[in-house]
Every structure is written in C-alpha cells, then in structure tokens.
Backbone as a ProteinNet text record, in pm:
[ID]
protein_1_A
[PRIMARY]
MRKGSDIAVEGFLFFSVLISAVLTISVFVFMLIFGLPLLTEGRLFSLVTDTWRPGNGFYGIQPMIAGTLLISSLSVIIAFPVSMGCTFLITVLAPGPFAAFLKKTVQLMTGIPTVIYGFVGIFLLVPFIREFFQKGSGMCILTASLMLALLIAPTMILFFADSFERVPLSYLRAVDALGGTPVQKLLYVFLPCARSGIWSGVILALGRALGDTLIALMLAGNAVQMPGSLSDSARTLTAHIALVIAADYDSPEFRSVFACGMVLYLFTVIEVIILRTLARGRKAD
[TERTIARY]
-5932.2	-5951	-5885.2	-5834.8	-5773.5	-5880.7	-5861	-5954.7	-5936.2	-6042.4	-6033.5	-5925	-5900.6	-5795.2	-5657.3	-5636.6	-5508	-5483.9	-5587.2	-5574.7	-5546	-5612.3	-5591.6	-5448.6	-5397	-5259.6	-5160.9	-5180.1	-5091.1	-5095.1	-5215	-5226.8	-5155.9	-5169.8	-5102.7	-4951.4	-4900.9	-4756.1	-4704.2	-4779.5	-4739.5	-4737	-4837.8	-4842.7	-4723.7	-4686.8	-4573	-4443.3	-4426.9	-4306.9	-4303	-4418.7	-4426.2	-4388.5	-4441	-4409.4	-4260.1	-4202.1	-4058.8	-3975.7	-4014.4	-3941.4	-3954.3	-4075.6	-4097.3	-4015.1	-4011.6	-3934.1	-3784.6	-3736.6	-3594.7	-3558.4	-3643.3	-3618.9	-3631.3	-3725.1	-3744.5	-3620.5	-3556.3	-3432.5	-3326.1	-3313.7	-3215.8	-3249.1	-3377.5	-3419.2	-3394.4	-3421.8	-3396.2	-3249	-3160.5	-3017.5	-2975.8	-3035.6	-2998.5	-3042.2	-3164.5	-3215.1	-3134	-3112.6	-3039.9	-2890	-2839.9	-2699.3	-2674.1	-2782.6	-2768.7	-2674.2	-2677.2	-2579.6	-2435.6	-2406.2	-2269.9	-2233	-2332.3	-2306.8	-2296	-2387.2	-2387.2	-2265.4	-2218.7	-2101.4	-1970.7	-1980.9	-1860.1	-1776.8	-1841.9	-1769.1	-1774.9	-1850.3	-1864.3	-1730.3	-1653.4	-1524.8	-1429.7	-1428.1	-1339	-1382.5	-1514.2	-1561.7	-1520.9	-1519.1	-1485.5	-1335.5	-1253.5	-1108.8	-1032.4	-1090.5	-1019.3	-1025.6	-941.6	-944.2	-1035.5	-1065	-1158.4	-1078.6	-1082.5	-1018.4	-1112.4	-1212.7	-1312.3	-1252.4	-1145.5	-1083.3	-1024.9	-986.7	-930.6	-1030.7	-1155.7	-1258.6	-1263.2	-1199.4	-1201.9	-1291.9	-1388.5	-1484.5	-1485.7	-1368.7	-1360	-1388.8	-1444.2	-1482.4	-1388.9	-1273.9	-1180.5	-1142.6	-1113.5	-1082.8	-1197.7	-1321.9	-1437.3	-1455.3	-1427	-1434.6	-1330.2	-1207.7	-1101.1	-1135.7	-1187.7	-1225.7	-1336.9	-1435.1	-1546.1	-1497.3	-1418.6	-1370.7	-1279.1	-1195	-1100.7	-1173.1	-1262.3	-1332	-1423.6	-1500.4	-1593.3	-1518.5	-1413.1	-1337.4	-1268.7	-1209.5	-1141.6	-1240.7	-1359.5	-1460.1	-1501.4	-1514.9	-1550.4	-1436.7	-1313.4	-1197.5	-1190.1	-1220.8	-1218.7	-1335.4	-1453.7	-1574	-1579.1	-1514.8	-1529.2	-1479.8	-1355.6	-1312.2	-1391.3	-1428.1	-1508.6	-1645	-1706.2	-1838	-1830.7	-1725.2	-1711	-1693	-1613.3	-1594.4	-1722.4	-1797	-1924.5	-2023.8	-2025.8	-2116.7	-2083.3	-1956.2	-1915	-1946.4	-1931.4	-1965.6	-2115.1	-2197	-2342.9	-2393	-2339.9	-2394.9	-2332.3	-2210	-2140.2	-2094.2	-2021.8	-1952.1	-2038.5	-2123.1	-2198.3	-2311.9	-2344.4	-2462.5	-2589.9	-2695.6	-2819.6	-2875.3	-2899.7	-2956.4	-2865.6	-2734	-2641	-2632.4	-2636.2	-2634.9	-2759.5	-2874.1	-2997.5	-2990.2	-2930.2	-2913.4	-2822.3	-2712.4	-2619.9	-2686.8	-2763.9	-2830.5	-2933.7	-3008	-3104.6	-3034	-2917.9	-2840.7	-2796	-2749.1	-2706.3	-2825.5	-2939.5	-3059.6	-3099.2	-3081.9	-3111.4	-3017.2	-2891.2	-2793	-2828.3	-2894.8	-2932.8	-3035.5	-3108.2	-3210.3	-3163.5	-3038.7	-2986.8	-2963.4	-3013.8	-2992.5	-2844.4	-2811.6	-2671.8	-2613.2	-2694.5	-2644	-2594.5	-2651.4	-2603.7	-2460.3	-2434.3	-2297.2	-2203.6	-2251.4	-2169.5	-2136.2	-2234.2	-2209.9	-2112.5	-2130.9	-2038.6	-1897.2	-1884.6	-1753	-1688.2	-1766.6	-1711.9	-1658.3	-1732.8	-1696	-1603.8	-1597.7	-1513.6	-1398.4	-1430.1	-1328.2	-1236	-1291.9	-1210.1	-1098.6	-1126.6	-1016.2	-910.4	-954.5	-857.2	-765.3	-822.1	-741.2	-649.5	-698.8	-616	-496.2	-516.8	-406.1	-312.6	-367	-284.7	-187.7	-236.7	-151.4	-74.9	-121	-55.8	-49.8	-153.1	-161.7	-304.5	-338.4	-470.4	-579.4	-701.5	-817.4	-874.7	-827.5	-884.1	-997.3	-1048.7	-1152	-1082.1	-1072	-990.9	-1049.6	-978.6	-1023.6	-1036.8	-938.2	-941	-1058.9	-1084.9	-1197	-1329.3	-1350.2	-1474.1	-1485.9	-1375.1	-1378.5	-1411	-1354	-1380.5	-1527	-1581.2	-1720.9	-1814.4	-1776.5	-1857.1	-1852.7	-1740	-1730.4	-1827.2	-1838.8	-1934.5	-2077.5	-2101.7	-2235.8	-2277.2	-2184.2	-2219.2	-2198.9	-2128.7	-2103	-2231.3	-2335.9	-2458.2	-2520	-2514.2	-2565.8	-2489.6	-2358.3	-2276.8	-2301.2	-2313.2	-2332.7	-2462.8	-2569.9	-2699.6	-2698.9	-2634.6	-2624.7	-2538.7	-2426.3	-2339	-2410.6	-2480.3	-2550	-2657.5	-2729.5	-2832.3	-2769.7	-2654.3	-2585.8	-2532.3	-2480.3	-2427.9	-2540	-2655.8	-2767.2	-2823.2	-2792.7	-2840	-2745.1	-2631.9	-2539.9	-2605.6	-2608.3	-2673.8	-2617.7	-2706.6	-2666.2	-2583.5	-2607.8	-2531.5	-2382.5	-2349.8	-2209	-2142.2	-2212.8	-2156.2	-2140	-2235.9	-2225.2	-2111.7	-2087.5	-1976.8	-1843.3	-1830.5	-1706.5	-1689.7	-1798	-1790.5	-1752.8	-1807.7	-1777.4	-1631.9	-1572.1	-1431.5	-1337.3	-1393.8	-1310.9	-1260.9	-1329.5	-1287.9	-1307.8	-1222.4	-1231.2	-1327	-1372.7	-1458.1	-1392.3	-1262	-1191.5	-1193.5	-1170.2	-1177.3	-1318.5	-1417	-1556.4	-1582	-1524.7	-1541.3	-1471.8	-1346.4	-1265.6	-1311.5	-1351.9	-1376.6	-1523.6	-1612.4	-1755.1	-1831.3	-1826.9	-1907.4	-1866.2	-1736.8	-1692.6	-1719.1	-1686.8	-1717.2	-1866.3	-1945.4	-2089.2	-2164.3	-2114.3	-2186.1	-2119.1	-2030.5	-1952.3	-2037.9	-2143.2	-2226.2	-2300.7	-2351.6	-2417.1	-2320.1	-2198.5	-2096.3	-2065.5	-2049.4	-2023.5	-2140.7	-2261.7	-2378.9	-2378.4	-2344.9	-2337.4	-2230.4	-2116.3	-2007.2	-2047.4	-2109.7	-2148.5	-2254.3	-2353.7	-2457.6	-2400.8	-2308.1	-2243.5	-2161.7	-2093.5	-2018.7	-2113	-2229.4	-2327.2	-2374.8	-2398.5	-2439.9	-2327.8	-2203.5	-2090.4	-2074.2	-2091.8	-2080.9	-2190.2	-2309.6	-2421.9	-2440.7	-2362.7	-2381	-2332.4	-2405.8	-2373.6	-2324.2	-2397.2	-2370.2	-2235.4	-2196.6	-2069.1	-1954.3	-1951.3	-1845.3	-1854.9	-1977	-1996.9	-1949.3	-1970.2	-1938.7	-1795.9	-1736.4	-1611.1	-1492.8	-1515.5	-1404.3	-1328	-1379.2	-1307.2	-1346	-1403.2	-1455.1	-1351.6	-1225.4	-1121.7	-1118	-1128.4	-1128.7	-984.4	-929.7	-791.3	-775.8	-675.8	-643.5	-578.5	-637	-581.6	-445.8	-355.2	-222.2	-194.8	-273.3	-257.5	-389.6	-397.5	-521.9	-553.9	-453.8	-477.2	-517.8	-527.7	-569.3	-721.2	-768.5	-911.2	-950.1	-1075.8	-1124	-1272.1	-1322.7	-1465.4	-1517.6	-1633	-1694.8	-1795.2	-1842.1	-1939.4	-2069.8	-2116.4	-2242.5	-2230.3	-2118.5	-2097.2	-2086.8	-2023.9	-2012.2	-2150.3	-2235.7	-2371.7	-2444.5	-2431.9	-2499.7	-2448.1	-2319.9	-2261.4	-2282.6	-2295.3	-2300.7	-2443.3	-2537.8	-2672.8	-2738.1	-2691.9	-2752.9	-2688.9	-2597.6	-2531.3	-2626.4	-2584.1	-2662.8	-2685.9	-2811.3	-2847.7	-2773	-2731.2	-2665.9	-2513.3	-2460.9	-2316.5	-2251.6	-2126.3	-2054.5	-2041.3	-2035.7	-2027.5	-2150.8	-2268.7	-2391.9	-2398.5	-2350.4	-2354.4	-2267.3	-2165.6	-2081.4	-2160.5	-2270.8	-2355.1	-2410	-2448.6	-2506.5	-2399.9	-2277.7	-2169	-2147.9	-2157.1	-2148.1	-2261.4	-2382	-2496.9	-2482	-2430.6	-2412.1	-2309.4	-2201.7	-2099.8	-2156.8	-2231.2	-2293	-2394.4	-2469.7	-2566.3	-2493.5	-2380.3	-2300.8	-2250.2	-2204.1	-2159.5	-2273.3	-2394.4	-2510	-2543.1	-2539.5	-2567.6	-2467.9	-2341.5	-2238.1	-2265.6	-2304.9	-2336.1	-2454	-2558.7	-2675.8	-2638.6	-2555.7	-2512.5	-2434.6	-2346.3	-2268.3	-2359.1	-2457.1	-2549.7	-2632.2	-2679.9	-2757.4	-2672.4	-2547.6	-2457.5	-2434.5	-2416.2	-2396.8	-2521.7	-2638.8	-2764.1	-2782.5	-2748.1	-2758.3	-2659.6	-2540.8	-2442.6	-2486.3	-2557	-2606.1	-2715.2	-2803.6	-2908	-2847.6	-2741.3	-2676.4	-2612.4	-2558.7	-2498.3	-2603.5
2071.4	2036.6	1901.9	1897.1	1771.9	1674.7	1547.5	1445.1	1409.3	1347.1	1304.7	1201.7	1114.7	1013	1077.2	1184.8	1254.4	1316.1	1377.2	1437.2	1330.7	1215	1106.8	1054.1	1037.2	988.1	1088.7	1217.2	1320.1	1322.5	1307	1304.3	1184.5	1069.3	948.8	964.3	1018.7	1038.7	1139.1	1246.2	1345.6	1283.1	1201.5	1135.1	1039.6	969.5	877.6	952.8	1065	1146.6	1201	1244.1	1298	1192.1	1070.1	961.9	930.3	925.9	898.4	1005	1131.9	1241.1	1233.8	1203.9	1193.9	1080.1	966.1	852.8	884.6	950.8	986.6	1082.3	1183.7	1279	1210.4	1115.6	1044.4	964.5	903.9	830.5	924.4	1041.3	1138.5	1186.6	1214	1258.9	1149.3	1024.6	911.9	905.6	913.5	910.2	1029.1	1145	1265.4	1256.8	1207.2	1198.9	1099.5	981.3	879.5	908.1	986.6	1023.2	1156.3	1218.8	1349.4	1346.9	1241.1	1237.9	1246.4	1190.6	1199.1	1342.1	1416.7	1555.6	1645.9	1628.2	1714.2	1688.9	1563.6	1532	1556.3	1591.5	1618.4	1494.9	1377.5	1252.9	1199.7	1266.3	1215.7	1214.5	1322.8	1330.4	1222.3	1200.9	1098.1	958	934.9	804.8	777.7	882	865.1	848	909.6	911	812.9	768.3	676.9	533.7	449.4	307.2	234.2	111.1	30.9	-48.4	-1.2	-71.2	-68.3	-154.7	-152.1	-173.5	-253.6	-277.6	-152.4	-56.5	69.9	184.5	151.7	255.4	335.1	286.3	355.4	276.9	346.6	281.9	351	384.1	452.9	359.8	416	337.1	361.8	420.6	447	319.8	206.8	85.2	40.1	59.3	18.3	108.4	237.8	328.9	290	262.6	222.2	91.1	-6	-133.8	-119.1	-34.2	-11.5	50.2	156.4	224.5	135	57.2	-28.2	-141.7	-210.6	-324.1	-277.6	-171.6	-124.5	-68.8	8.7	65.5	-43.2	-140.7	-249	-333	-353.5	-430.9	-359.5	-227.9	-152.2	-156.8	-145.6	-150.9	-286.1	-393.2	-527	-545.5	-497.4	-521	-435.8	-319.5	-227.2	-285.8	-334	-386.9	-510.4	-595.2	-713.4	-671.3	-574.2	-526.5	-459	-380.9	-314.2	-415.9	-519.6	-623.3	-699.6	-734.1	-804.5	-717.1	-588.9	-497.5	-486.8	-475.6	-465.4	-594.4	-707.7	-835.2	-842.4	-798.2	-806.2	-712.7	-591.6	-489.2	-487.8	-539.8	-525.6	-660	-736.2	-851.2	-975.9	-1003.6	-1129.5	-1126.1	-1239.8	-1246.7	-1217.7	-1179.7	-1138.2	-1234.4	-1362.1	-1455.4	-1477.1	-1489.8	-1510.3	-1386.2	-1267.6	-1143	-1132.2	-1169.6	-1166.4	-1264.3	-1382.7	-1481.1	-1427.4	-1364.1	-1308.2	-1199.1	-1113.4	-1005.3	-1060.7	-1162.5	-1224.2	-1288.7	-1345.8	-1406.6	-1300.9	-1188.8	-1079.6	-1027	-1012.2	-968.2	-1067.2	-1196.4	-1298.5	-1287.2	-1253.5	-1242.1	-1130.9	-1027.1	-917.3	-960.2	-1070	-1116.1	-1223.8	-1268.5	-1371.9	-1310.8	-1373.5	-1318.4	-1308	-1205	-1181.5	-1296.3	-1359.3	-1467.4	-1584.2	-1603.1	-1708.8	-1680.7	-1554.2	-1516.1	-1542.2	-1514.2	-1537.5	-1683.9	-1772.8	-1916.3	-1965.9	-1919.8	-1958.7	-1912.7	-1791.8	-1741.5	-1822.5	-1864.5	-1941.2	-2076.4	-2145.4	-2281.7	-2291.1	-2188.6	-2193.9	-2094.2	-1967.5	-1862.1	-1859.4	-1876	-1869.1	-1974.4	-2102.4	-2200	-2165.8	-2114	-2078.2	-1965.4	-1861.8	-1748.7	-1793.7	-1881.4	-1931.5	-2009.1	-2092.8	-2168.9	-2080.2	-1977.3	-1889.3	-1808.1	-1751.4	-1668.4	-1750.4	-1872.9	-1960.1	-1897.5	-1821.5	-1766.1	-1719.3	-1714.2	-1666.6	-1768.1	-1726	-1813.4	-1804.2	-1708.1	-1686.5	-1586.3	-1553.1	-1450.2	-1316	-1241.8	-1121.5	-1018	-908	-797.7	-841.7	-916.4	-958.4	-1051.4	-1143.9	-1236.6	-1161.1	-1071.7	-994.1	-905	-846.7	-758.1	-835.3	-954.4	-1034.3	-1076	-1121.6	-1164.2	-1043.8	-932.8	-811.4	-758.8	-776.2	-738.3	-820.8	-950	-1034.3	-990.2	-939.4	-895.2	-767.3	-672.9	-543.5	-539.1	-637	-636.2	-634.2	-712.2	-704.5	-565.3	-493.6	-356.2	-268.4	-280.4	-200.9	-241.2	-370.2	-417.3	-363.9	-369.3	-323.2	-173	-95.9	48.5	78.2	8.1	30.5	-6.1	-119.4	-163.4	-63.5	-11.8	88.5	213.7	254.2	372.1	346.1	225.6	192	189	138.9	128.8	265.3	368.5	503.5	578.7	519.4	583.4	586.1	701.4	709.9	608.6	541.8	439.4	498.4	624.9	688.9	696.8	716.4	720.1	585	478.1	344.2	310.4	350.1	324.4	404.1	523.2	604.2	536.2	477.5	405.7	285.1	212	96	138.5	251.2	298.7	338.2	385.4	425.3	308	187.8	69.6	56.7	116.1	108.4	-30	-66.9	-195.9	-184.7	-297.3	-291.7	-221.6	-241.1	-174.6	-23.2	22.6	165.3	219.5	139.3	178.4	197	107.7	118.6	243.2	265.3	373.6	511.8	524.2	656.2	691	592.9	620.8	589.6	464.4	424.2	495.6	493.3	552.4	703.2	781.8	925.8	955.8	883	912.8	863.3	759.1	698.1	726.2	824.8	843.7	877.6	957.3	992.4	870.5	785.7	663.3	567	562.8	476.7	522.3	653.8	705.8	679.4	690.8	662.6	517.8	426.1	285.4	259.3	324.4	307	360.1	477.8	537.4	452.7	405.2	321.6	188.4	131	7.2	30.6	144.1	177.7	193.3	254.4	268.3	134.2	40.1	-92.8	-162.6	-142.3	-203.7	-146.1	-14.3	48.7	1	-22.9	-58.1	-206	-291.2	-434.7	-479.2	-573.2	-621.8	-765.4	-855.2	-997.7	-1039.6	-984.4	-1024.5	-993.3	-870.8	-832.2	-910.7	-933.2	-1004.5	-1149.1	-1211.1	-1352.1	-1377.6	-1282.5	-1312.1	-1224.7	-1110.4	-1018	-1051.7	-1139.5	-1178.1	-1103.6	-981.5	-902.2	-872.7	-859.4	-818.8	-666.7	-611.3	-465.3	-416.9	-387.6	-342.5	-261.6	-176.1	-102.4	-197.9	-217.1	-314.4	-271.1	-368.9	-341.5	-404.1	-506	-573.1	-634.8	-683.3	-741.4	-874.4	-938.5	-1066.1	-1048.8	-924.7	-898.4	-900.9	-940.9	-934.5	-791.7	-758.8	-623.7	-630.5	-520.7	-509.2	-381.3	-390.3	-274.2	-209.5	-91.6	-20	-98	-154	-228	-354.7	-424.6	-544.7	-508.4	-394.9	-351.4	-322.6	-257.6	-230.4	-361.1	-459	-586.9	-662.3	-648.9	-723.2	-655.6	-522.9	-448	-408.7	-425.2	-374.2	-434.3	-551.9	-616.7	-573.5	-477.4	-433.1	-349.6	-322.7	-239.9	-102.2	-53.5	70.4	191.8	187.5	302.9	293.8	189.3	170.8	249.3	289.5	357.3	267.2	137.7	44.3	55.2	65.3	77.5	213.3	318.4	450.8	458.6	373.8	373.9	334	261.1	221.4	344.6	446.4	565.8	650.3	643.4	708.9	641	507.5	433.8	473.9	483.7	521.2	660.2	754.1	889.8	894.7	818.1	814.9	754.7	644.9	583.1	676.8	747.9	844.3	954.7	999.5	1101.1	1049.2	924.4	864.8	862.9	829.3	823	960.4	1062.7	1199.2	1241.7	1209.5	1244.8	1174.6	1046.9	973.1	1034.8	1073.4	1133.7	1265	1345	1472.2	1448.7	1348.7	1318.2	1271.2	1184.9	1135.6	1249.1	1339.9	1453.2	1540.5	1559.6	1639.8	1574.7	1442.2	1370.6	1375.6	1365.7	1370.9	1506.8	1612.1	1745.1	1761.3	1703.5	1709.4	1633.7	1520.4	1442.6	1518.8	1588.3	1667.2	1782.3	1842.6	1953.5	1908.6	1782.2	1731	1703.9
-1523.7	-1382.3	-1351.4	-1230.9	-1189	-1144	-1177.4	-1139	-991.4	-937.5	-798.4	-775.6	-876.5	-862.4	-856.6	-935	-930.7	-793.4	-737.2	-603.8	-498.9	-512.7	-416.8	-423.6	-545.8	-562.1	-506.2	-534.6	-481.2	-329.1	-273.2	-127.7	-67.8	-133.4	-84.5	-89.7	-200.4	-213.9	-111.5	-91.2	8.7	148.1	177.8	307.7	324.8	219.2	225.1	251.6	179.9	200.7	343.1	393.2	529.1	632.3	615.1	707.4	704.3	584.9	572.8	642.9	625.5	689.8	841.1	889	1033.9	1093.2	1026.1	1076.3	1079.4	974.6	970.6	1083.4	1103.4	1211.4	1347.2	1359	1485.1	1523.5	1424.3	1453	1508.2	1446	1494.3	1635.3	1660.7	1793.9	1897.1	1859.2	1949.3	1987.2	1887.6	1915.7	2000.2	1975.5	2049	2195.3	2219.6	2356.7	2439.5	2384.4	2460.3	2465.8	2372.9	2378.3	2446.1	2498	2562.7	2682.4	2765	2875.9	2828.9	2712.3	2660	2624.7	2573	2534.4	2655.5	2753.7	2871.8	2961	2962.8	3045.1	2971.2	2843.7	2766.8	2738.6	2732.2	2714.9	2571.5	2485.4	2349.7	2277.4	2290.6	2222	2271.4	2403	2457.6	2414.8	2404	2358.9	2214.3	2133.7	1992.5	1972	2056.5	2035.3	2122.7	2233.6	2323.9	2272.9	2331.2	2301.2	2399.3	2368.8	2448.5	2553	2679	2790	2909.5	2909.9	3017.7	3155.5	3163.5	3292.9	3354.7	3271.9	3320.7	3315.7	3281.1	3278.7	3149.3	3042.2	2913.8	2817.2	2760.9	2671.9	2535.1	2485.2	2356.7	2239.6	2133	2016.1	1897.7	1922.2	1812.8	1735.9	1804	1727.3	1638.6	1686.2	1605.5	1483.2	1499.5	1384.7	1281.1	1328.4	1236.4	1166.4	1241.7	1181.6	1080	1110.1	1017	886.5	897	777	694.7	761.5	689.2	616	685	624.5	511.5	535.5	432.4	311.1	334.5	222.2	141.2	209.5	139.7	58.8	112.4	39.7	-88.9	-83.9	-204.6	-305.9	-257.7	-347.1	-418.1	-345.3	-405.1	-501.8	-462.2	-541.6	-667.3	-667.8	-781.1	-913.2	-923.1	-1053.4	-1096.3	-998.9	-1032.1	-1085.8	-1019.1	-1062.2	-1198	-1220.9	-1349.6	-1461.8	-1436.5	-1537.2	-1566.2	-1461.3	-1481.8	-1557.5	-1526	-1594.8	-1742.7	-1773.6	-1914.1	-1989.2	-1919.6	-1981.9	-2010	-1914.5	-1930.4	-2039.3	-2042.8	-2132.1	-2271.5	-2287	-2415.5	-2473.2	-2396.4	-2452	-2467.2	-2367.4	-2368.2	-2469.1	-2531.2	-2619.1	-2540.6	-2611.8	-2547.9	-2444.6	-2478	-2379.9	-2259.1	-2284.6	-2173.7	-2086.1	-2146.8	-2069.7	-1982.1	-2035.3	-1956.8	-1840.5	-1864.2	-1757.2	-1647.4	-1687.9	-1589.5	-1506.4	-1570.3	-1497.4	-1400.2	-1440	-1350.2	-1230.6	-1255.3	-1146.6	-1046.8	-1098.4	-1010.2	-930.4	-994.6	-923.2	-815.7	-841.2	-741.6	-622.5	-647.9	-540.3	-442.8	-489.8	-400.2	-297.3	-323.1	-229.7	-134.4	-147.7	-57.8	80.7	188.2	323.5	357.7	431.6	467.4	547.5	630.1	714.4	629.3	509	420.4	375.4	340.8	306.7	424.6	545.5	663.3	682.8	665.5	679.4	573.2	451.4	344.2	377.8	429.8	466.4	577.2	675.8	788.1	742.6	657.4	620.9	499.7	416.6	297.9	301.5	330.9	321.4	443	562.2	683.9	683.7	654.6	650.3	546.4	430.6	326.9	373.4	433.2	481.2	594	679.5	790.6	738.6	639.1	583.1	502.4	439.1	355.4	440.6	551.3	636.9	740	764.8	862.8	1002	1036.2	1170.7	1195	1321.5	1357.8	1326.4	1349.1	1328.5	1188.2	1109.3	977	976.8	1095.3	1106.7	1124.4	1016.7	1018.2	923.3	908.1	823.8	678.2	628.7	488.9	461.9	552.3	534.5	527.5	623.8	625.5	501.9	457.1	340.5	213.6	198.4	79.5	71.4	182.7	181.5	168.3	229.2	216.1	72.7	6.1	-135.6	-219.7	-188.8	-259.4	-231.8	-111.4	-74.6	-147.7	-161.3	-219.5	-369.9	-427.1	-571.3	-653.9	-621.4	-702.7	-706.8	-595.4	-594.2	-692.1	-691.4	-781.6	-926.4	-952.7	-1090.4	-1147.8	-1070.3	-1119.9	-1146.2	-1057.7	-1080.3	-1201.9	-1214.9	-1329.6	-1459.7	-1459.4	-1580.1	-1621.4	-1523.1	-1553.8	-1614.4	-1562.8	-1616.7	-1756.8	-1780.1	-1912.8	-2016.5	-1977	-2071.7	-2110.9	-2031.7	-2063.9	-2157.6	-2189.9	-2284	-2421.4	-2488.1	-2620.3	-2718.6	-2789.9	-2886	-3000.1	-3030.4	-3139.1	-3105.8	-2977.7	-2937.4	-2963.4	-2928.6	-2945.1	-3093.2	-3174.6	-3317.8	-3380.4	-3326.9	-3379.6	-3350.4	-3230.9	-3197.5	-3288.5	-3311.7	-3401.9	-3543.5	-3588.9	-3723.6	-3738.8	-3629.5	-3633.2	-3608.8	-3589.3	-3567.6	-3425.9	-3331	-3192.1	-3133.4	-3041.6	-2973.3	-2855.2	-2801	-2682.4	-2563.8	-2548.5	-2438.5	-2458.1	-2580.3	-2608.8	-2586.7	-2620.2	-2597.2	-2447.7	-2365.8	-2220.4	-2166.7	-2211.1	-2155.4	-2200.5	-2326.3	-2383.2	-2401.7	-2381.4	-2396.6	-2267.8	-2225	-2109.9	-1981.2	-1949.6	-1822.8	-1815.8	-1921.6	-1911	-1906.3	-1985.1	-1991	-1868.4	-1805.1	-1693.1	-1559.3	-1552.5	-1430.8	-1309.3	-1326.7	-1211	-1157.9	-1248.8	-1205.1	-1139.5	-1189.5	-1129.3	-987.5	-970.8	-837.5	-744.2	-794.2	-710.8	-664.5	-755	-717.5	-613.7	-628.6	-531.7	-394.1	-391.2	-263.2	-193.5	-269.2	-208.6	-160.5	-236.2	-193	-66.6	-60.7	60.7	179.4	155.9	263	315.2	223	267.5	342.6	298.6	368	508.8	521.2	652.1	747.2	694.9	780	802.5	736.5	754.3	892.1	949.9	1084.1	1083.6	1017.4	1031.9	974	859	799.6	895	945.8	1039.2	1168.3	1215.2	1341.2	1331.3	1216.1	1199.9	1151.4	1078.3	1008.7	1048.2	1112.9	1140.3	1267.1	1350.8	1472.1	1596.9	1582.4	1695.1	1802.4	1762.6	1857.2	1864	1985.9	2001.8	2006.5	1889.5	1879	1751.9	1751.8	1630.4	1530.8	1414.2	1318.3	1267.1	1260.7	1209.7	1074.6	1039.2	910.3	870.5	747.3	697.8	765	826.1	893.1	1039.3	1086	1223.3	1234.3	1351.4	1378.5	1414.5	1394.6	1422.4	1455.9	1509.4	1538.9	1475.2	1413.2	1350.1	1445.3	1407.5	1489.9	1502	1390.8	1393.8	1477	1465.3	1545.4	1693.7	1723.5	1862.8	1922.2	1844.8	1892.7	1921.6	1832.6	1850.2	1972.4	2003.5	2114.4	2249	2249.9	2375.6	2413	2323	2344.5	2468.5	2515.2	2631.3	2763	2759.6	2882.4	2967.7	3090.7	3182.4	3121.7	3125.3	3058.5	3113.2	3237.4	3297.9	3292.5	3232	3230.7	3117.7	3136.3	3025.9	2903.8	2925.2	2813.4	2724.6	2786.6	2708.4	2638.5	2703.4	2641.9	2517.7	2510.4	2391.6	2267.2	2286.2	2174.2	2102.3	2180.2	2119.7	2050.5	2100.8	2028.2	1892.8	1891.1	1764.3	1670.1	1725.2	1643.7	1584.4	1663.1	1613.5	1500.6	1514.9	1410.3	1282.5	1294.8	1177.1	1112.5	1194.7	1141.2	1064.8	1117.5	1049.2	915.9	913.2	786.8	685.5	731	642.4	585.6	670.4	624.1	517.6	538.6	440.1	307.2	313.3	190.5	116.2	190.5	127.2	59.7	126	66.8	-61.9	-60.9	-180.9	-294.2	-261.3	-363.2	-423.6	-337.2	-387.2	-478.7	-442.6	-525.1	-660.4	-659.7	-785.2	-872.1	-807.7	-883.1	-950.4	-877.6	-937.4	-1052.6	-1036.3	-1145.2	-1267.8	-1247.1	-1360.8	-1435.2	-1360.9	-1426	-1504.2	-1447.5	-1517.2	-1647.4	-1648.2	-1770.7	-1877.8
[MASK]
+++++++++++++++++++++++++++++++++++++++++++++++++++++++++++++++++++++++++++++++++++++++++++++++++++++++++++++++++++++++++++++++++++++++++++++++++++++++++++++++++++++++++++++++++++++++++++++++++++++++++++++++++++++++++++++++++++++++++++++++++++++++++++++++++++++++++++++++++++++++++++++

C-alpha cells in the first residue's frame, strides 16, 4: 500500500504540473486574444514581412526579426568554442581544486543580473568597438553579440560539463591505455558520447539569447533597419516590445508588439520540440 506521504507528494507534483500547463496555455491564449485583430484583418503577414516606416503607415517587424536572428545566432557561434574549451579545461585538463574553482566561478556568473553585463558593455566594449571600426557609436550587432555570448556562455559550459561527466570512465581509461592525447580524448570520446547534451546546451543558450532584452536594448543601437554588416545598429524583437509597449493601445504601432510576441512564441515552440527530440534520442542511445 502506498503511504499517505507518497500520495501527498504525487498530488503536489501533479498540481505543480497542472499549474505550469495552465500558465503556458494562458500565455498563448493571451497572445491570441490580443493579436486577434491582426488575424481577422489579415495584417499579420504584412506585419511580419514589411519594413518599419511609421511615417508611411508601415509597421512591419521584418528588421527586428532579422536583428534578433543575427544577434542571437552570432552570440551562440562566438560562445560555443569558448564554452567548449572552458568545459574541457574544467573536466579534463585542470587539476581538481582549480577545476572546482572554475566551475564555481561559472555558476556564479549565471546569477549576475543582465543589466550588469549591459553596463560593462557600455563602458568597456562599446568604446573598443567604436575605435576598432572607426565609425558609428559602437552600439552595434557585434557589440551586442559579444556581450550576449558572455551572458550565455555559463549556461553552455554547465550543460557541456554535465554531459562530459556522464561519459563512462572505462572509455576514458581505454584512451589513456592506448596512449591517446587529451585532444584525441575530446574528439573521439567526449564529443560523440556527449553530443545530445551538447546540442541541448546550445539550444537552451540560443533560447536565452533570443529572449534577452536588456543586452540588445542597451548595446545594439536600436536602429530599425535591415542590418548590412556587423558594425550596423539593429533592433531585436524583445527590445522593440520594450520600446513600443507604451504606445496607444489602438495604434498599429502597438499591435506590432503582439506580432513580435507571436514570432517569439513560435521560436520557443520550435526550441522545445528540438529539445524533446534530442531527449528522446539520448534515451534511445
């Protein structure tokens, strides 16, 4: 027979799952209700594909979608090799006490408020980028991507380290017995065995990059234009929502916020599907 405590714990867990599901569905219903005028008027497609020209009556979010994808993707590309190197140093190369210190430092970085990264970027990174390119204000795609890479790198490192630690010790000893180098151990043991965890870390880091607001708001320049180079300013979907949310509720400018929300929600759904697929693949392995 099951004890009363077991039933209570199961009930609590079921209630927690139910609340989480209700909140998730509520967010979708909220976006659907407030974005319904866009669907009924047939303006959602034009909002997603048009450019932002309020003076001419065009409130398209295409530049913001391009800026979001470019900044978030570039940040992941920059953060991935750095995170992989730090993970390999923590799990393989560094001595035990130093590796533990490095891991604690990375864990501490995950708790630093995003606005702190933004301030550091404004006073240190922006002047450097401005002097390097010799044009613009320094608040551009590259600046935002570099600081965003620093923000998401701890997430990737912790996921990678957890995946590396799950590699069977017998595999590592076999490589050592055969005289394998640490680089060979990384290429032929860690990466193949931990690939699903690595992909999970990359996808979650990309999700955080897509959903971040302050870094893009403070460092990307917030210029509503299709980016042509890394030194150009850009505006992301999250920054656009933060800047436009105070507009008149009945204006087309305000309605563009819900188009941004729907696109971000779609990105999130795609990420969840990919993560679930990777999780099933890891169980199958």
